[in-house]
N, C-alpha and C positions, 0 to 999 in steps of 0.2 A: 260316708266320706264327708269330711268337713273342710271347707275352703275358707281360709282366713286372708283378708286383704291386708297388705303391708303398706303402710303410709309411704308416700313418695318423699324422697329426701329433698330438702330445699336446695335451691340452686347453689347457695353458698357452700353446701357440703360437697357437691359434685365438683369434679375437676373441670375447670373452664377450658374452652377451646382457645388455643393460641391463634389469633386471627390477624392477618396483615392484609394490606391492600396494595394493588399495583396500578399505576397510572402512567400514561405515555402520551406525549404530543410530538409530532414529527418535524416541527420547525422551531426556530429560536425567536420568533416574533414576540413583541410585547403582549399582543392579544392572546397568543397561545400560552405565554408565561402566566398571565392572569388566570387562564383556564386551568392550568396545572395547579396553581395555588388553591383555587376554589375546589378542585377535585380532592386535593390532599386534606383540606379542612373538612370537607363533607364526609370523607371516609373515616377520619379520626372521630368525628361526632357519632357516626353510625356505629362503629365498633365499640366505642366506649359506652354508648347508650344501651347496649345489649347486655343484660346481666349474665348471659351464658358465654360471653366472649371476654377474652383477655387481650388487650390491645398489644400487638406485636410490631407496630410501626406501619408507615406508608412508604413504599418504594416508588420513585417517580423518575423517569428518563425524559429529557427534553432534547429536541433537535436530532433524534435518532430514528431511522426508519424501522418499521416493524419487521422488515425482512432480515434485519441484522440481529444475530443472536448475542453478539458481544456487547450488550448494553450493560453499563456498569451496575446500575441499581437492579436490573433484572437478574444479573449473575449473582449479585450479593444476596438477593432474596432466595435464589436457588441453593446457594451455599448454606443458608440457615435451615432451609427445608431438609437438605441432605444431612445436616447435623442433628436432626430431630427436634428442632426448636419451633416448628410451625405445624399447625393442624389444618388450616384453611386459608386460602388466598381468595380475596374478592377483587374482581376487576369489572370495568364497565361493560366491555364487550369482547368478543373473540378477536376483532381487528386491533383492539388496544393491546391485547396480550401478544399477538404475533400475526403477521400478514400472510404467512406461508402455511399451507395446510399441513405439510410434513413437520414443520417446526411445532405447530400447535399440538399435534398428536404425539410427537416424540416426548415433549416435556410433560404433557398431561398424563401419559402412561408412566413415565418415570416417577412423577409425583404420586400417582395412584398407588404404585408399588410401595412407596414410602409411607402410605397412609395419609397423604396430604391431598385434600380436595381443592378444586378451583371452582368458584361460583361466578358465572357470567351473568351480570344483572339483566342486560337487555334481552338475552335469549332464555333466561330462567333455567340455566343448565348447571347442574352440579356433577362434576366428573366422577364422583363416588357413587352416583345413583346407577341403577341397573342399565338404563338406556342412554346414559350420559355420553358414552364414547360414540355411539352411532349418530346421535344428534349432533355431536361436536364435529364429526367428520363431514357431515353434510353442510353444516353452517360455515365451517372453516373454508370449505371450497368456494362457497358464495363470497366470503370475505376476500379470498384471494382474487377471485374474478373481478370483484368491485375495485380492488387496488389496481389491477391491471388496466381496467377501464379508465381509472383516474389518471394513471401514468400516460396512457395514450392521449387523453385529453390535454394533459400538460405539454406533451410533445407537440401536439397540434397548435396549441396556443403559442409556444415558443417559435415554431416555424412561421406563424403568421406575423409575429413581431419581427423576425428576420426579414421577411418579405417587405415589411414597411420600413426597414432600415433602422429599427430600434435595437440598440446595442445592449448587451448584458455582460457585465464584468464586475468582478470583485477586486478592488484596488488594495486590499489589505496585504496581498502578497505580490503586488505589482510595483516594481521600482520605477519612479519617475512621474507617476500621475496620482492625483486624488480625484474625487468626484464632488461636484458642487451640489446645491440643493435640488437641481433638476436631473441629477444623475449623469451629467455630461462630464467628460474627462477634462481636467485642468492640470497644467504642469505644476509639479512640486519642484520649486527652483533648486532646493538643496539636493534632492535625489537626482535631478536632471544632470547635475555636474558629474555624478558617477557614470551615468549613461554616456555622456559625451566623451568622458575620459576613455571608456572601454572602446568606443568606436574609433577614436583617434589613435590609440595605441595599437589596435588591431591592424590599422592601415600602415603602421610603422613596423610591421612584421613581428609583433608580440603575440604569441599564441594564446589560446584560451586557458591552458594550464598555468602559464606564467602570469596571466592576468588575474586568475583566481588566487594564486599564491601572493601576488602583489597586494590585492585587497585585504587578504587575511593578515599579511605582514603589517599593513597600515592600520589594522584594527577596525576596518569597516565591516559591519555586520550586514547580513541579508535582511530582507523584510521580516523574516521569522526569527531573527536573532541568531542564526546559525552561521557556520563557516561557508565560504564560497567554494564551489566546485566548478570544474571546467565545463560540465554539462549545463550548469546554470548560466554561465557566461555565454556559451554557444547559443543557447536558446534566446537570450536577450539580443544578441547580434542578428538573429534571424527574425525578430519580432517586428512585423510591419507597423505596429501601432506607434513606434518611435518616429516614423516618418509622417504620421498623421492619418494613416489609413486604418481600416478595420476589416479583417477577414472573419466573417461569421461562420460558425459550424466547421471549424478546423478539425474538431474531434466529434465523435458520436458514440452512442452506447448501442451495442448490438442488441437486436430484439430478444435474443435468448439469454442475455447476460444482464446482471444488475451490478451497479457500482464498478463497472469496467468500461474504460474508454479506449477507443481505437482511433488512430490517425485516419482522417477522412481522405481517402484517395479516390473519390468519386462514387463511393457507396451510397451517400446521401447528398441531397442538394446543399450547396454552400453559396454564400453571398459575399461580395467584396465591395466595400464602401471606400471611395477615394475622398481625401480631404475632409475627413470626419471631425478632426479636432486639431488643436495646435501641435505641430511636430516639435520634437526635441532635437532631432538631427535633420539636416536638409535631405530631401529625397535623393539628391545625387550622391551624397556621402553614403547613405544607406545602400544604394545600388552598387557602389564601389566595394563595399564590404561584402555583399553577396557574391560579386564577381570573384573577389579574392578567396572566399570560402569555397566556391566551386573550383577555382584553380588549384587550391590546396588538395581538394578531394581527387582531382585528376592526377596531380603529381604523386600522391601517395596511394593511388589506386584504391580509394575508399568507395565502396558501393553505396547505393541509396538506401539499402536495407540496413537499419540500425543494428539488427542482430548479427550481421556479418560485416560490421564496420571495419574491423581490422584483419579480416581473414584472407585478404587477397594481396596484401602489400608486399610480402616476401614469401619465399617458398615454405618457410616454417611457420608463417603466421597462422594462428588458430590451432596449432598442433601441440604446442608445449604448454603443459598444465602445472600450476602451482600445487604442491601437495597439501598446503595448509588451508587455502580458501577455495580451491577448485577453479579459479579463474585462469585465463590464458596469460602467457608471458608476452611482453612486447619488446621489440627491438629498439634499443636506445643507445645514443652515443654518450659515453661518460669518459671522464679523465682524458680530455682532449680528443684523441682519435680512437680511443678504445671503444669497441662495440660490445654491448652485453644485452642479454635477454632478462627482463625483470618482470616481477608479478604486477599485473594491472592494478590490483587493489593497493599494493604498496606504492605504486606511482601516484595514484589518485588521492589516497587518504593517509599515506604514511605508515610507519611501522606499528603504530597503535592499533590500526585496523587489521594488519597482517604482517607477520615477521618477514614474509616474502622469501624469495630465492633469486639468485642471479647466476647466470652462466655466460661465459665468454662465447662470443659468436664464432670465433675461430675453432673452439673446441667442438662445435657442432658440425663443422665441415666434414663432409664425407659420410655422415650418418644417414642411413636409409630410413628416415621417419616418414611414414605415409599415413599414419592415423594418430589420433590424439594420444599423447604420451605424457605421463607424470614423471617429473624429475625430482629426485630426493637426494639430499646430502647425507652421507653416511661416513662414519669414522671407523677406519680399519687400521689397526696397528699404529694408532696415534696420528694417522694421516687422513685428510679429507678426500672423499671420492664422490662421484655422482652416479647414481643408479637410475636406469630408465625402465619404467613399467607401463605397458599399454593401459590406457584409462579403463578399458572394459575389465581388465584383470584387477586393477587397483580398486575399483568399486566393489569387487567381490572379495576384497581382503587379501588378494595375492600380491606379494611383493617380490620384485626381482632383486635378489641379493647375490645370486650366483654369478661369478665372473666379474665382480666389481674390481677393476684394476685401475691403477693410477697411471697418468702420463708422466712424462719426464719432469714436469713441474709439480706433480703430485696433486693435481686439482680435479681432473675430469676423467671420464671413461673414454676409451677409444671407440666404442660402438655399443650397439644394443644387443642384449641377449634375451632370448625367449624365456619367460619365467617358468620355473619347474611346476609341474602339475602336482597338486596335493590330493590324494585319494583317501577318503574317510569311509570306513565300513560302518554301515548303519545296522 
């Protein structure tokens, strides 16, 4: 038997690995920005300096948590890997790649099936190696626990600041105030005029919807450059900061949820600071506005629960559903004394958001509607009719078309008919 050695091909002859790097920092601070630039430059030199590698770019996300999967550069990198354009991804550590164990393992396994490896520098792990996934699972769980511990420390730090009366606020989305070099709130004179106008007009019986429409008509933009909505105006009229006070911890994040806030109704400790900064509206004006808001709620039978805001005002409130957007219809007075039920989305955002539907209130008189019902317009024999389908049936694709008859004015149905059952043999 004769054994002959074959000379090794030079690197230039072999196909090079297409290698990219991924970097991430979780804040937008200047210090972190410098760190991200340094990481990008370092990885570019590292990959280009290896004769076995072909540089495929550096993907870097800034100011985004590792718990979030929808990171722009991260997703762009994954798209290239799925397209077969990458062979290896280099990243500093498991926590830079993702903070959640499930997320790390999910994408590591997906990339492994595509033949794309991930090399974690600090842990010296390559996911394409034999024991790579086992080591990855163990270390990723440590990274997740470290992140949880850091989160708890941050919450503790914020709580201590609240106890000392130190306020935390971002004024980029807050109309009426700016921050000085010490972080204190100072009145923005131009924006303050908008705030005073809203408070004054509200006390003159101009509601939130009309106030938002007025600002949009005048061409006034919100702090984000968007259109005003009634909810935005209502929130401003209830904001205690405009009278010079500050309520800390009005919202909180549940322990089992991330990036989700809940209204604090006593679940966690909150703090109230009086006379914290210069007011835009006098305290007595602010109190009068709150009294009027409460009076309006009582008159319209609006509950404190925002999810049931309009569901107790009239017998049919919360029961009539728009077929186009799925939101409830609201009872409105139109055309002097005529009462109609209109789509909530149509009322708030106009026909560009939803074409909407409207039904005369008198046409609904006598209908025995006891559960959520979808109202549809249908044309039969060239005339318009309204058909009523229970929402549970509507969601299953069942439509009530049987018995759609017109009234004397040819506009609505006289009652509700139970939809026919459809039986399909499998």
